[in-house]
Jmol script that loads the backbone (N, CA, C; Angstrom):
load data "model"
ATOM      1  N   MET A   1     142.279 141.353  82.082  1.00  0.00           N
ATOM      2  CA  MET A   1     140.934 141.725  82.460  1.00  0.00           C
ATOM      3  C   MET A   1     139.905 140.763  81.849  1.00  0.00           C
ATOM      4  N   MET A   2     140.088 140.394  80.589  1.00  0.00           N
ATOM      5  CA  MET A   2     139.160 139.492  79.917  1.00  0.00           C
ATOM      6  C   MET A   2     139.166 138.124  80.584  1.00  0.00           C
ATOM      7  N   ILE A   3     140.317 137.649  81.002  1.00  0.00           N
ATOM      8  CA  ILE A   3     140.409 136.350  81.670  1.00  0.00           C
ATOM      9  C   ILE A   3     139.646 136.397  82.996  1.00  0.00           C
ATOM     10  N   ARG A   4     139.767 137.501  83.715  1.00  0.00           N
ATOM     11  CA  ARG A   4     139.078 137.639  84.997  1.00  0.00           C
ATOM     12  C   ARG A   4     137.560 137.603  84.795  1.00  0.00           C
ATOM     13  N   ILE A   5     137.065 138.259  83.767  1.00  0.00           N
ATOM     14  CA  ILE A   5     135.624 138.263  83.483  1.00  0.00           C
ATOM     15  C   ILE A   5     135.155 136.858  83.128  1.00  0.00           C
ATOM     16  N   MET A   6     135.946 136.146  82.321  1.00  0.00           N
ATOM     17  CA  MET A   6     135.590 134.777  81.950  1.00  0.00           C
ATOM     18  C   MET A   6     135.588 133.864  83.168  1.00  0.00           C
ATOM     19  N   MET A   7     136.544 134.040  84.062  1.00  0.00           N
ATOM     20  CA  MET A   7     136.610 133.213  85.278  1.00  0.00           C
ATOM     21  C   MET A   7     135.373 133.463  86.151  1.00  0.00           C
ATOM     22  N   VAL A   8     134.969 134.712  86.275  1.00  0.00           N
ATOM     23  CA  VAL A   8     133.783 135.046  87.067  1.00  0.00           C
ATOM     24  C   VAL A   8     132.538 134.441  86.417  1.00  0.00           C
ATOM     25  N   ALA A   9     132.451 134.514  85.100  1.00  0.00           N
ATOM     26  CA  ALA A   9     131.304 133.961  84.385  1.00  0.00           C
ATOM     27  C   ALA A   9     131.246 132.435  84.545  1.00  0.00           C
ATOM     28  N   ILE A  10     132.402 131.775  84.439  1.00  0.00           N
ATOM     29  CA  ILE A  10     132.440 130.321  84.604  1.00  0.00           C
ATOM     30  C   ILE A  10     132.041 129.938  86.027  1.00  0.00           C
ATOM     31  N   ALA A  11     132.545 130.675  87.002  1.00  0.00           N
ATOM     32  CA  ALA A  11     132.197 130.399  88.401  1.00  0.00           C
ATOM     33  C   ALA A  11     130.694 130.586  88.625  1.00  0.00           C
ATOM     34  N   ALA A  12     130.107 131.619  88.047  1.00  0.00           N
ATOM     35  CA  ALA A  12     128.679 131.870  88.213  1.00  0.00           C
ATOM     36  C   ALA A  12     127.858 130.743  87.591  1.00  0.00           C
ATOM     37  N   ILE A  13     128.275 130.280  86.446  1.00  0.00           N
ATOM     38  CA  ILE A  13     127.571 129.182  85.782  1.00  0.00           C
ATOM     39  C   ILE A  13     127.701 127.904  86.606  1.00  0.00           C
ATOM     40  N   ALA A  14     128.890 127.638  87.088  1.00  0.00           N
ATOM     41  CA  ALA A  14     129.121 126.430  87.880  1.00  0.00           C
ATOM     42  C   ALA A  14     128.299 126.439  89.160  1.00  0.00           C
ATOM     43  N   LEU A  15     128.169 127.591  89.786  1.00  0.00           N
ATOM     44  CA  LEU A  15     127.406 127.677  91.025  1.00  0.00           C
ATOM     45  C   LEU A  15     125.906 127.598  90.779  1.00  0.00           C
ATOM     46  N   SER A  16     125.448 128.021  89.631  1.00  0.00           N
ATOM     47  CA  SER A  16     124.009 127.988  89.364  1.00  0.00           C
ATOM     48  C   SER A  16     123.565 126.658  88.770  1.00  0.00           C
ATOM     49  N   ALA A  17     124.471 125.812  88.314  1.00  0.00           N
ATOM     50  CA  ALA A  17     124.108 124.532  87.701  1.00  0.00           C
ATOM     51  C   ALA A  17     123.294 123.647  88.627  1.00  0.00           C
ATOM     52  N   PRO A  18     123.692 123.470  89.900  1.00  0.00           N
ATOM     53  CA  PRO A  18     122.855 122.623  90.763  1.00  0.00           C
ATOM     54  C   PRO A  18     121.444 123.180  90.957  1.00  0.00           C
ATOM     55  N   VAL A  19     121.304 124.488  91.000  1.00  0.00           N
ATOM     56  CA  VAL A  19     119.982 125.099  91.160  1.00  0.00           C
ATOM     57  C   VAL A  19     119.145 124.829  89.922  1.00  0.00           C
ATOM     58  N   LEU A  20     119.739 124.985  88.756  1.00  0.00           N
ATOM     59  CA  LEU A  20     119.013 124.753  87.513  1.00  0.00           C
ATOM     60  C   LEU A  20     118.614 123.292  87.371  1.00  0.00           C
ATOM     61  N   SER A  21     119.527 122.371  87.706  1.00  0.00           N
ATOM     62  CA  SER A  21     119.194 120.959  87.550  1.00  0.00           C
ATOM     63  C   SER A  21     118.117 120.542  88.547  1.00  0.00           C
ATOM     64  N   ALA A  22     118.090 121.141  89.727  1.00  0.00           N
ATOM     65  CA  ALA A  22     117.050 120.818  90.705  1.00  0.00           C
ATOM     66  C   ALA A  22     115.687 121.274  90.207  1.00  0.00           C
ATOM     67  N   GLN A  23     115.655 122.363  89.464  1.00  0.00           N
ATOM     68  CA  GLN A  23     114.385 122.874  88.957  1.00  0.00           C
ATOM     69  C   GLN A  23     113.881 122.090  87.760  1.00  0.00           C
ATOM     70  N   THR A  24     114.782 121.427  87.026  1.00  0.00           N
ATOM     71  CA  THR A  24     114.374 120.729  85.811  1.00  0.00           C
ATOM     72  C   THR A  24     114.256 119.223  86.009  1.00  0.00           C
ATOM     73  N   LYS A  25     114.363 118.735  87.224  1.00  0.00           N
ATOM     74  CA  LYS A  25     114.241 117.300  87.457  1.00  0.00           C
ATOM     75  C   LYS A  25     112.830 116.839  87.113  1.00  0.00           C
ATOM     76  N   THR A  26     112.770 115.652  86.553  1.00  0.00           N
ATOM     77  CA  THR A  26     111.483 115.053  86.232  1.00  0.00           C
ATOM     78  C   THR A  26     110.855 114.557  87.526  1.00  0.00           C
ATOM     79  N   PRO A  27     109.584 114.842  87.757  1.00  0.00           N
ATOM     80  CA  PRO A  27     108.955 114.373  88.989  1.00  0.00           C
ATOM     81  C   PRO A  27     108.915 112.847  89.044  1.00  0.00           C
ATOM     82  N   ALA A  28     108.980 112.306  90.234  1.00  0.00           N
ATOM     83  CA  ALA A  28     108.925 110.861  90.417  1.00  0.00           C
ATOM     84  C   ALA A  28     107.560 110.358  89.957  1.00  0.00           C
ATOM     85  N   PRO A  29     107.530 109.146  89.389  1.00  0.00           N
ATOM     86  CA  PRO A  29     106.232 108.617  88.961  1.00  0.00           C
ATOM     87  C   PRO A  29     105.306 108.445  90.156  1.00  0.00           C
ATOM     88  N   ALA A  30     104.039 108.674  89.929  1.00  0.00           N
ATOM     89  CA  ALA A  30     103.054 108.560  91.005  1.00  0.00           C
ATOM     90  C   ALA A  30     102.944 107.109  91.440  1.00  0.00           C
ATOM     91  N   LYS A  31     102.830 106.896  92.736  1.00  0.00           N
ATOM     92  CA  LYS A  31     102.677 105.555  93.278  1.00  0.00           C
ATOM     93  C   LYS A  31     101.266 105.060  92.958  1.00  0.00           C
ATOM     94  N   ALA A  32     101.173 103.773  92.735  1.00  0.00           N
ATOM     95  CA  ALA A  32      99.865 103.187  92.439  1.00  0.00           C
ATOM     96  C   ALA A  32      98.916 103.454  93.598  1.00  0.00           C
ATOM     97  N   ALA A  33      97.665 103.606  93.272  1.00  0.00           N
ATOM     98  CA  ALA A  33      96.663 103.870  94.304  1.00  0.00           C
ATOM     99  C   ALA A  33      96.623 102.714  95.291  1.00  0.00           C
ATOM    100  N   THR A  34      96.430 103.034  96.530  1.00  0.00           N
ATOM    101  CA  THR A  34      96.351 102.024  97.575  1.00  0.00           C
ATOM    102  C   THR A  34      94.959 101.412  97.607  1.00  0.00           C
ATOM    103  N   ALA A  35      94.920 100.129  97.894  1.00  0.00           N
ATOM    104  CA  ALA A  35      93.633  99.436  97.997  1.00  0.00           C
ATOM    105  C   ALA A  35      92.806 100.066  99.111  1.00  0.00           C
ATOM    106  N   THR A  36      91.512 100.177  98.873  1.00  0.00           N
ATOM    107  CA  THR A  36      90.608 100.742  99.880  1.00  0.00           C
ATOM    108  C   THR A  36      89.378  99.863  99.996  1.00  0.00           C
ATOM    109  N   ALA A  37      88.598 100.107 101.043  1.00  0.00           N
ATOM    110  CA  ALA A  37      87.376  99.336 101.234  1.00  0.00           C
ATOM    111  C   ALA A  37      86.382  99.578 100.100  1.00  0.00           C
ATOM    112  N   THR A  38      86.420 100.781  99.521  1.00  0.00           N
ATOM    113  CA  THR A  38      85.499 101.068  98.415  1.00  0.00           C
ATOM    114  C   THR A  38      86.053 100.593  97.079  1.00  0.00           C
ATOM    115  N   ALA A  39      87.339 100.277  97.031  1.00  0.00           N
ATOM    116  CA  ALA A  39      87.962  99.743  95.818  1.00  0.00           C
ATOM    117  C   ALA A  39      88.877  98.592  96.209  1.00  0.00           C
ATOM    118  N   PRO A  40      88.279  97.461  96.664  1.00  0.00           N
ATOM    119  CA  PRO A  40      89.111  96.340  97.110  1.00  0.00           C
ATOM    120  C   PRO A  40      89.814  95.658  95.936  1.00  0.00           C
ATOM    121  N   VAL A  41      90.909  94.996  96.255  1.00  0.00           N
ATOM    122  CA  VAL A  41      91.701  94.279  95.250  1.00  0.00           C
ATOM    123  C   VAL A  41      91.162  92.853  95.140  1.00  0.00           C
ATOM    124  N   ASN A  42      90.902  92.422  93.913  1.00  0.00           N
ATOM    125  CA  ASN A  42      90.411  91.063  93.669  1.00  0.00           C
ATOM    126  C   ASN A  42      91.607  90.114  93.650  1.00  0.00           C
ATOM    127  N   LEU A  43      91.657  89.199  94.613  1.00  0.00           N
ATOM    128  CA  LEU A  43      92.776  88.262  94.720  1.00  0.00           C
ATOM    129  C   LEU A  43      92.890  87.346  93.516  1.00  0.00           C
ATOM    130  N   ASN A  44      91.800  87.136  92.789  1.00  0.00           N
ATOM    131  CA  ASN A  44      91.813  86.220  91.650  1.00  0.00           C
ATOM    132  C   ASN A  44      92.227  86.868  90.338  1.00  0.00           C
ATOM    133  N   THR A  45      92.216  88.178  90.271  1.00  0.00           N
ATOM    134  CA  THR A  45      92.533  88.830  88.995  1.00  0.00           C
ATOM    135  C   THR A  45      93.644  89.865  89.088  1.00  0.00           C
ATOM    136  N   ALA A  46      94.055  90.233  90.293  1.00  0.00           N
ATOM    137  CA  ALA A  46      95.013  91.321  90.469  1.00  0.00           C
ATOM    138  C   ALA A  46      96.414  90.941  89.991  1.00  0.00           C
ATOM    139  N   THR A  47      97.101  91.928  89.457  1.00  0.00           N
ATOM    140  CA  THR A  47      98.500  91.757  89.095  1.00  0.00           C
ATOM    141  C   THR A  47      99.347  91.896  90.358  1.00  0.00           C
ATOM    142  N   ALA A  48     100.621  91.581  90.253  1.00  0.00           N
ATOM    143  CA  ALA A  48     101.529  91.734  91.394  1.00  0.00           C
ATOM    144  C   ALA A  48     101.559  93.187  91.854  1.00  0.00           C
ATOM    145  N   GLU A  49     101.531  94.109  90.913  1.00  0.00           N
ATOM    146  CA  GLU A  49     101.546  95.534  91.255  1.00  0.00           C
ATOM    147  C   GLU A  49     100.286  95.933  92.011  1.00  0.00           C
ATOM    148  N   GLN A  50      99.148  95.410  91.589  1.00  0.00           N
ATOM    149  CA  GLN A  50      97.894  95.722  92.275  1.00  0.00           C
ATOM    150  C   GLN A  50      97.863  95.101  93.668  1.00  0.00           C
ATOM    151  N   LEU A  51      98.352  93.885  93.796  1.00  0.00           N
ATOM    152  CA  LEU A  51      98.403  93.244  95.107  1.00  0.00           C
ATOM    153  C   LEU A  51      99.311  94.017  96.062  1.00  0.00           C
ATOM    154  N   ALA A  52     100.374  94.578  95.533  1.00  0.00           N
ATOM    155  CA  ALA A  52     101.324  95.319  96.369  1.00  0.00           C
ATOM    156  C   ALA A  52     100.730  96.623  96.904  1.00  0.00           C
ATOM    157  N   THR A  53      99.558  97.020  96.429  1.00  0.00           N
ATOM    158  CA  THR A  53      98.918  98.224  96.972  1.00  0.00           C
ATOM    159  C   THR A  53      98.208  97.924  98.292  1.00  0.00           C
ATOM    160  N   ILE A  54      98.092  96.660  98.625  1.00  0.00           N
ATOM    161  CA  ILE A  54      97.487  96.272  99.899  1.00  0.00           C
ATOM    162  C   ILE A  54      98.545  96.458 100.979  1.00  0.00           C
ATOM    163  N   PRO A  55      98.255  97.230 102.014  1.00  0.00           N
ATOM    164  CA  PRO A  55      99.251  97.407 103.079  1.00  0.00           C
ATOM    165  C   PRO A  55      99.684  96.057 103.651  1.00  0.00           C
ATOM    166  N   GLY A  56     100.985  95.880 103.765  1.00  0.00           N
ATOM    167  CA  GLY A  56     101.535  94.622 104.274  1.00  0.00           C
ATOM    168  C   GLY A  56     101.916  93.645 103.183  1.00  0.00           C
ATOM    169  N   VAL A  57     101.579  93.959 101.938  1.00  0.00           N
ATOM    170  CA  VAL A  57     101.923  93.078 100.821  1.00  0.00           C
ATOM    171  C   VAL A  57     103.008  93.756  99.992  1.00  0.00           C
ATOM    172  N   GLY A  58     104.164  93.121  99.958  1.00  0.00           N
ATOM    173  CA  GLY A  58     105.262  93.607  99.133  1.00  0.00           C
ATOM    174  C   GLY A  58     105.378  92.755  97.891  1.00  0.00           C
ATOM    175  N   PRO A  59     106.417  92.983  97.104  1.00  0.00           N
ATOM    176  CA  PRO A  59     106.583  92.229  95.857  1.00  0.00           C
ATOM    177  C   PRO A  59     106.668  90.711  96.066  1.00  0.00           C
ATOM    178  N   LYS A  60     107.378  90.271  97.092  1.00  0.00           N
ATOM    179  CA  LYS A  60     107.516  88.821  97.314  1.00  0.00           C
ATOM    180  C   LYS A  60     106.194  88.199  97.758  1.00  0.00           C
ATOM    181  N   MET A  61     105.484  88.876  98.636  1.00  0.00           N
ATOM    182  CA  MET A  61     104.181  88.374  99.088  1.00  0.00           C
ATOM    183  C   MET A  61     103.208  88.332  97.905  1.00  0.00           C
ATOM    184  N   ALA A  62     103.248  89.357  97.061  1.00  0.00           N
ATOM    185  CA  ALA A  62     102.377  89.392  95.883  1.00  0.00           C
ATOM    186  C   ALA A  62     102.646  88.180  94.990  1.00  0.00           C
ATOM    187  N   GLU A  63     103.913  87.831  94.819  1.00  0.00           N
ATOM    188  CA  GLU A  63     104.251  86.665  93.998  1.00  0.00           C
ATOM    189  C   GLU A  63     103.746  85.372  94.634  1.00  0.00           C
ATOM    190  N   ARG A  64     103.824  85.273  95.967  1.00  0.00           N
ATOM    191  CA  ARG A  64     103.312  84.077  96.649  1.00  0.00           C
ATOM    192  C   ARG A  64     101.794  83.970  96.494  1.00  0.00           C
ATOM    193  N   ILE A  65     101.121  85.114  96.525  1.00  0.00           N
ATOM    194  CA  ILE A  65      99.662  85.116  96.336  1.00  0.00           C
ATOM    195  C   ILE A  65      99.319  84.628  94.927  1.00  0.00           C
ATOM    196  N   ILE A  66     100.047  85.115  93.944  1.00  0.00           N
ATOM    197  CA  ILE A  66      99.810  84.702  92.551  1.00  0.00           C
ATOM    198  C   ILE A  66     100.138  83.223  92.376  1.00  0.00           C
ATOM    199  N   ASP A  67     101.226  82.758  92.984  1.00  0.00           N
ATOM    200  CA  ASP A  67     101.573  81.332  92.901  1.00  0.00           C
ATOM    201  C   ASP A  67     100.469  80.466  93.494  1.00  0.00           C
ATOM    202  N   TYR A  68      99.966  80.873  94.658  1.00  0.00           N
ATOM    203  CA  TYR A  68      98.875  80.125  95.300  1.00  0.00           C
ATOM    204  C   TYR A  68      97.655  80.088  94.375  1.00  0.00           C
ATOM    205  N   ARG A  69      97.330  81.239  93.818  1.00  0.00           N
ATOM    206  CA  ARG A  69      96.165  81.348  92.927  1.00  0.00           C
ATOM    207  C   ARG A  69      96.305  80.409  91.732  1.00  0.00           C
ATOM    208  N   GLN A  70      97.500  80.355  91.146  1.00  0.00           N
ATOM    209  CA  GLN A  70      97.710  79.506  89.973  1.00  0.00           C
ATOM    210  C   GLN A  70      97.686  78.018  90.329  1.00  0.00           C
ATOM    211  N   LYS A  71      98.250  77.662  91.472  1.00  0.00           N
ATOM    212  CA  LYS A  71      98.314  76.252  91.877  1.00  0.00           C
ATOM    213  C   LYS A  71      96.967  75.715  92.353  1.00  0.00           C
ATOM    214  N   ASN A  72      96.120  76.578  92.877  1.00  0.00           N
ATOM    215  CA  ASN A  72      94.871  76.137  93.488  1.00  0.00           C
ATOM    216  C   ASN A  72      93.622  76.548  92.709  1.00  0.00           C
ATOM    217  N   GLY A  73      93.797  77.086  91.534  1.00  0.00           N
ATOM    218  CA  GLY A  73      92.648  77.476  90.726  1.00  0.00           C
ATOM    219  C   GLY A  73      91.929  78.704  91.247  1.00  0.00           C
ATOM    220  N   GLY A  74      92.619  79.525  91.973  1.00  0.00           N
ATOM    221  CA  GLY A  74      92.039  80.762  92.479  1.00  0.00           C
ATOM    222  C   GLY A  74      91.601  80.647  93.924  1.00  0.00           C
ATOM    223  N   PHE A  75      91.198  81.759  94.462  1.00  0.00           N
ATOM    224  CA  PHE A  75      90.710  81.839  95.835  1.00  0.00           C
ATOM    225  C   PHE A  75      89.196  81.652  95.819  1.00  0.00           C
ATOM    226  N   LYS A  76      88.710  80.759  96.641  1.00  0.00           N
ATOM    227  CA  LYS A  76      87.263  80.527  96.723  1.00  0.00           C
ATOM    228  C   LYS A  76      86.616  81.534  97.675  1.00  0.00           C
ATOM    229  N   LYS A  77      87.346  81.894  98.732  1.00  0.00           N
ATOM    230  CA  LYS A  77      86.882  82.878  99.715  1.00  0.00           C
ATOM    231  C   LYS A  77      88.107  83.644 100.194  1.00  0.00           C
ATOM    232  N   ILE A  78      87.895  84.843 100.702  1.00  0.00           N
ATOM    233  CA  ILE A  78      89.044  85.676 101.082  1.00  0.00           C
ATOM    234  C   ILE A  78      89.869  85.036 102.197  1.00  0.00           C
ATOM    235  N   GLU A  79      89.244  84.220 103.028  1.00  0.00           N
ATOM    236  CA  GLU A  79      89.976  83.556 104.112  1.00  0.00           C
ATOM    237  C   GLU A  79      91.051  82.608 103.587  1.00  0.00           C
ATOM    238  N   ASP A  80      90.926  82.168 102.334  1.00  0.00           N
ATOM    239  CA  ASP A  80      91.955  81.311 101.724  1.00  0.00           C
ATOM    240  C   ASP A  80      93.308  82.018 101.683  1.00  0.00           C
ATOM    241  N   LEU A  81      93.293  83.332 101.784  1.00  0.00           N
ATOM    242  CA  LEU A  81      94.549  84.081 101.769  1.00  0.00           C
ATOM    243  C   LEU A  81      95.462  83.645 102.913  1.00  0.00           C
ATOM    244  N   MET A  82      94.871  83.175 104.013  1.00  0.00           N
ATOM    245  CA  MET A  82      95.689  82.724 105.144  1.00  0.00           C
ATOM    246  C   MET A  82      96.444  81.428 104.828  1.00  0.00           C
ATOM    247  N   ASN A  83      96.138  80.784 103.707  1.00  0.00           N
ATOM    248  CA  ASN A  83      96.887  79.603 103.276  1.00  0.00           C
ATOM    249  C   ASN A  83      98.191  79.984 102.578  1.00  0.00           C
ATOM    250  N   VAL A  84      98.374  81.253 102.289  1.00  0.00           N
ATOM    251  CA  VAL A  84      99.595  81.743 101.644  1.00  0.00           C
ATOM    252  C   VAL A  84     100.647  81.946 102.724  1.00  0.00           C
ATOM    253  N   SER A  85     101.825  81.442 102.485  1.00  0.00           N
ATOM    254  CA  SER A  85     102.921  81.572 103.440  1.00  0.00           C
ATOM    255  C   SER A  85     103.179  83.041 103.760  1.00  0.00           C
ATOM    256  N   GLY A  86     103.204  83.346 105.048  1.00  0.00           N
ATOM    257  CA  GLY A  86     103.464  84.719 105.477  1.00  0.00           C
ATOM    258  C   GLY A  86     102.224  85.505 105.829  1.00  0.00           C
ATOM    259  N   VAL A  87     101.045  84.952 105.564  1.00  0.00           N
ATOM    260  CA  VAL A  87      99.796  85.640 105.902  1.00  0.00           C
ATOM    261  C   VAL A  87      99.164  84.910 107.077  1.00  0.00           C
ATOM    262  N   GLY A  88      99.239  85.536 108.234  1.00  0.00           N
ATOM    263  CA  GLY A  88      98.613  84.971 109.415  1.00  0.00           C
ATOM    264  C   GLY A  88      97.284  85.658 109.684  1.00  0.00           C
ATOM    265  N   GLU A  89      96.651  85.250 110.758  1.00  0.00           N
ATOM    266  CA  GLU A  89      95.340  85.798 111.085  1.00  0.00           C
ATOM    267  C   GLU A  89      95.407  87.301 111.323  1.00  0.00           C
ATOM    268  N   LYS A  90      96.448  87.745 112.023  1.00  0.00           N
ATOM    269  CA  LYS A  90      96.565  89.169 112.347  1.00  0.00           C
ATOM    270  C   LYS A  90      96.708  90.025 111.080  1.00  0.00           C
ATOM    271  N   SER A  91      97.589  89.607 110.173  1.00  0.00           N
ATOM    272  CA  SER A  91      97.751  90.388 108.939  1.00  0.00           C
ATOM    273  C   SER A  91      96.518  90.248 108.047  1.00  0.00           C
ATOM    274  N   PHE A  92      95.891  89.067 108.043  1.00  0.00           N
ATOM    275  CA  PHE A  92      94.670  88.883 107.257  1.00  0.00           C
ATOM    276  C   PHE A  92      93.580  89.843 107.708  1.00  0.00           C
ATOM    277  N   LEU A  93      93.417  89.985 109.022  1.00  0.00           N
ATOM    278  CA  LEU A  93      92.366  90.869 109.538  1.00  0.00           C
ATOM    279  C   LEU A  93      92.580  92.316 109.109  1.00  0.00           C
ATOM    280  N   LYS A  94      93.840  92.726 108.956  1.00  0.00           N
ATOM    281  CA  LYS A  94      94.130  94.079 108.470  1.00  0.00           C
ATOM    282  C   LYS A  94      93.798  94.213 106.985  1.00  0.00           C
ATOM    283  N   MET A  95      94.023  93.137 106.239  1.00  0.00           N
ATOM    284  CA  MET A  95      93.788  93.157 104.790  1.00  0.00           C
ATOM    285  C   MET A  95      92.325  92.922 104.421  1.00  0.00           C
ATOM    286  N   LYS A  96      91.583  92.265 105.283  1.00  0.00           N
ATOM    287  CA  LYS A  96      90.226  91.804 104.977  1.00  0.00           C
ATOM    288  C   LYS A  96      89.326  92.854 104.329  1.00  0.00           C
ATOM    289  N   PRO A  97      89.269  94.097 104.855  1.00  0.00           N
ATOM    290  CA  PRO A  97      88.374  95.067 104.208  1.00  0.00           C
ATOM    291  C   PRO A  97      88.877  95.550 102.847  1.00  0.00           C
ATOM    292  N   LEU A  98      90.112  95.201 102.496  1.00  0.00           N
ATOM    293  CA  LEU A  98      90.721  95.724 101.275  1.00  0.00           C
ATOM    294  C   LEU A  98      90.793  94.708 100.148  1.00  0.00           C
ATOM    295  N   ILE A  99      90.266  93.497 100.395  1.00  0.00           N
ATOM    296  CA  ILE A  99      90.371  92.443  99.394  1.00  0.00           C
ATOM    297  C   ILE A  99      88.999  91.856  99.088  1.00  0.00           C
ATOM    298  N   THR A 100      88.926  91.222  97.947  1.00  0.00           N
ATOM    299  CA  THR A 100      87.711  90.527  97.525  1.00  0.00           C
ATOM    300  C   THR A 100      88.126  89.355  96.649  1.00  0.00           C
ATOM    301  N   VAL A 101      87.206  88.457  96.385  1.00  0.00           N
ATOM    302  CA  VAL A 101      87.429  87.386  95.415  1.00  0.00           C
ATOM    303  C   VAL A 101      86.251  87.391  94.461  1.00  0.00           C
ATOM    304  N   GLY A 102      86.558  87.195  93.226  1.00  0.00           N
ATOM    305  CA  GLY A 102      85.518  87.090  92.219  1.00  0.00           C
ATOM    306  C   GLY A 102      85.646  85.724  91.611  1.00  0.00           C
ATOM    307  N   THR A 103      85.231  85.590  90.406  1.00  0.00           N
ATOM    308  CA  THR A 103      85.381  84.326  89.698  1.00  0.00           C
ATOM    309  C   THR A 103      86.858  84.047  89.535  1.00  0.00           C
ATOM    310  N   PRO A 104      87.299  82.855  89.939  1.00  0.00           N
ATOM    311  CA  PRO A 104      88.722  82.534  89.765  1.00  0.00           C
ATOM    312  C   PRO A 104      89.129  82.633  88.302  1.00  0.00           C
ATOM    313  N   SER A 105      90.362  83.099  88.075  1.00  0.00           N
ATOM    314  CA  SER A 105      90.840  83.213  86.698  1.00  0.00           C
ATOM    315  C   SER A 105      91.026  81.811  86.117  1.00  0.00           C
ATOM    316  N   LEU A 106      90.880  81.706  84.815  1.00  0.00           N
ATOM    317  CA  LEU A 106      90.947  80.406  84.146  1.00  0.00           C
ATOM    318  C   LEU A 106      92.334  80.135  83.595  1.00  0.00           C
ATOM    319  N   LYS A 107      93.342  80.651  84.216  1.00  0.00           N
ATOM    320  CA  LYS A 107      94.714  80.433  83.727  1.00  0.00           C
ATOM    321  C   LYS A 107      95.242  79.096  84.168  1.00  0.00           C
TER     322      LYS A 107
END
end "model"
wireframe off; spacefill off
backbone 0.3
color backbone group
C-alpha cells in the first residue's frame, strides 16, 4: 500500500512539473524600442543595436553603416546612407523619417 501511494505521489509531481516550470520561466528581455519619427536614430552616433531598431536594418547592415561612418568621417546628410551597400532608394525612403545626422563622431 505504501509503495502505491508513493508511486501516485511521484506521478503527480512528474505531471505537475511542466506546469510549474512554465509558470516560473523568466520573461524574455524587452526588445529595444523601435526608431520613430519623433525619436529618430542618429547615424553618426548610434550603436549597432540602436541602428538595428530601424525597420530594414539588421545586425549586418548596422555593421556596414558603422563601417561607412568610420571610413568617411560620418554622414554629412541622411542621403549618404544610400552609399552603404544594401541601401537603395526604396529602402532609404522607408528609413528617411526615422533617421537623422548630427555632428559626425570624432572617432
